[in-house]
C-alpha positions as CSV (number, residue, x, y, z in Angstrom):
1,X,0.2,0.1,0.0
2,X,1.0,3.4,-0.9
3,X,-0.5,6.8,0.3
4,X,0.1,9.8,-1.8
5,X,-1.2,13.1,-0.6
6,X,-1.5,16.7,-1.9
7,X,-3.0,19.8,-0.4
8,X,-5.0,22.0,-2.8
9,X,-6.2,25.3,-1.1
10,X,-8.0,23.9,1.7
11,X,-8.5,20.6,0.4
12,X,-6.6,17.2,1.1
13,X,-6.3,15.0,-2.0
14,X,-5.5,11.4,-0.8
15,X,-4.8,8.8,-3.4
16,X,-4.7,5.2,-2.2
17,X,-2.5,2.8,-4.1
18,X,-3.0,-0.6,-3.6
19,X,-5.0,-2.6,-0.7
20,X,-7.0,-0.9,2.0
21,X,-7.2,-3.4,4.5
22,X,-6.8,-4.3,8.1
23,X,-3.0,-4.5,7.8
24,X,-2.9,-0.9,6.1
25,X,-6.0,0.9,7.5
26,X,-4.4,2.0,10.6
27,X,-1.1,3.5,9.2
28,X,-3.3,5.3,6.6
29,X,-5.9,7.0,9.1
30,X,-2.8,8.1,11.2
31,X,-1.1,9.6,8.5
32,X,-4.3,11.4,7.2
33,X,-5.4,12.6,10.6
34,X,-1.9,14.1,11.0
35,X,-2.3,16.3,7.9
36,X,-5.9,17.0,9.0
37,X,-4.9,18.3,12.5
38,X,-1.7,20.3,11.2
39,X,-3.1,22.0,8.5
40,X,-6.1,24.3,7.7
41,X,-7.7,21.6,5.9
42,X,-11.4,21.7,5.6
43,X,-12.4,19.3,2.6
44,X,-11.2,15.8,1.7
45,X,-10.9,14.1,-1.7
46,X,-10.2,10.4,-2.0
47,X,-8.9,9.3,-5.4
48,X,-9.6,5.4,-5.6
49,X,-8.4,5.2,-9.0
50,X,-5.5,2.9,-7.9
51,X,-7.1,0.9,-4.8
52,X,-7.5,-2.4,-5.9
53,X,-8.9,-3.8,-3.0
54,X,-11.0,-2.7,0.3
55,X,-12.3,-4.8,3.3
56,X,-14.4,-3.6,6.2
57,X,-11.5,-2.0,7.9
58,X,-11.3,0.2,5.2
59,X,-14.8,1.2,5.5
60,X,-14.2,2.2,9.0
61,X,-11.3,4.4,7.9
62,X,-13.6,6.3,5.5
63,X,-16.3,6.7,8.2
64,X,-13.9,8.0,10.7
65,X,-12.5,10.6,8.0
66,X,-16.0,11.7,7.2
67,X,-16.7,12.5,10.6
68,X,-13.5,14.5,11.2
69,X,-14.1,16.6,8.0
70,X,-17.9,17.1,9.0
71,X,-16.8,18.5,12.1
72,X,-14.9,21.2,10.2
73,X,-18.3,21.9,8.1
74,X,-16.2,20.3,5.2
75,X,-16.9,18.2,2.0
76,X,-16.0,14.5,1.8
77,X,-15.4,13.3,-1.9
78,X,-14.5,10.3,-3.7
79,X,-13.3,10.1,-7.2
80,X,-12.3,7.5,-9.9
81,X,-14.0,4.6,-8.0
82,X,-13.3,1.3,-9.6
83,X,-16.0,-1.1,-10.2
84,X,-14.5,-3.8,-8.0
85,X,-14.6,-1.4,-5.1
86,X,-18.3,0.2,-5.7
87,X,-20.5,-2.7,-4.4
88,X,-18.9,-2.5,-0.8
89,X,-18.9,1.2,-0.8
90,X,-22.7,1.0,-1.9
91,X,-23.5,-1.6,0.8
92,X,-21.6,0.1,3.6
93,X,-23.4,3.3,2.9
94,X,-20.7,5.4,2.2
95,X,-22.2,6.8,-1.0
96,X,-25.0,8.3,1.2
97,X,-22.3,10.5,2.9
98,X,-19.7,11.1,0.6
99,X,-20.1,12.9,-2.7
100,X,-19.0,11.1,-5.8
101,X,-17.2,12.7,-8.9
102,X,-15.6,11.1,-12.0
103,X,-12.5,13.1,-11.6
104,X,-10.4,15.7,-9.7
105,X,-11.4,18.7,-11.7
106,X,-15.2,17.9,-10.9
107,X,-14.7,17.2,-7.5
108,X,-12.6,20.6,-7.1
109,X,-15.4,22.6,-8.9
110,X,-18.0,21.2,-6.6
111,X,-16.1,22.0,-3.4
112,X,-15.6,25.7,-4.7
113,X,-19.3,25.8,-5.4
114,X,-20.4,24.3,-2.0
115,X,-17.8,26.6,-0.2
116,X,-19.6,29.8,-1.8
117,X,-23.1,28.9,-0.8
């Protein structure tokens, strides 16, 4: 598993490469939480284009980051979701709390619109 992060204005972009399972979810959670607490980040975008597997501990990681972003009145987003992960994300209810966009440009535009309202 590899985690790539980038800050775009007040938004943290997180790209998960590889598997998000019980072996990696705690490390991912810790890395993201460190960035969320040490910067003026309000929103989060998860790029799942290279996440090839996820189990229930991954669902828990996404739920926890959702709560942290919502406490900041931010917008949680997922982009580039692979079909192989879509079923678990849907069954877990994550699509009810995360906004989904096809790519980074659409997500950034939606966040900017949401921040202006």
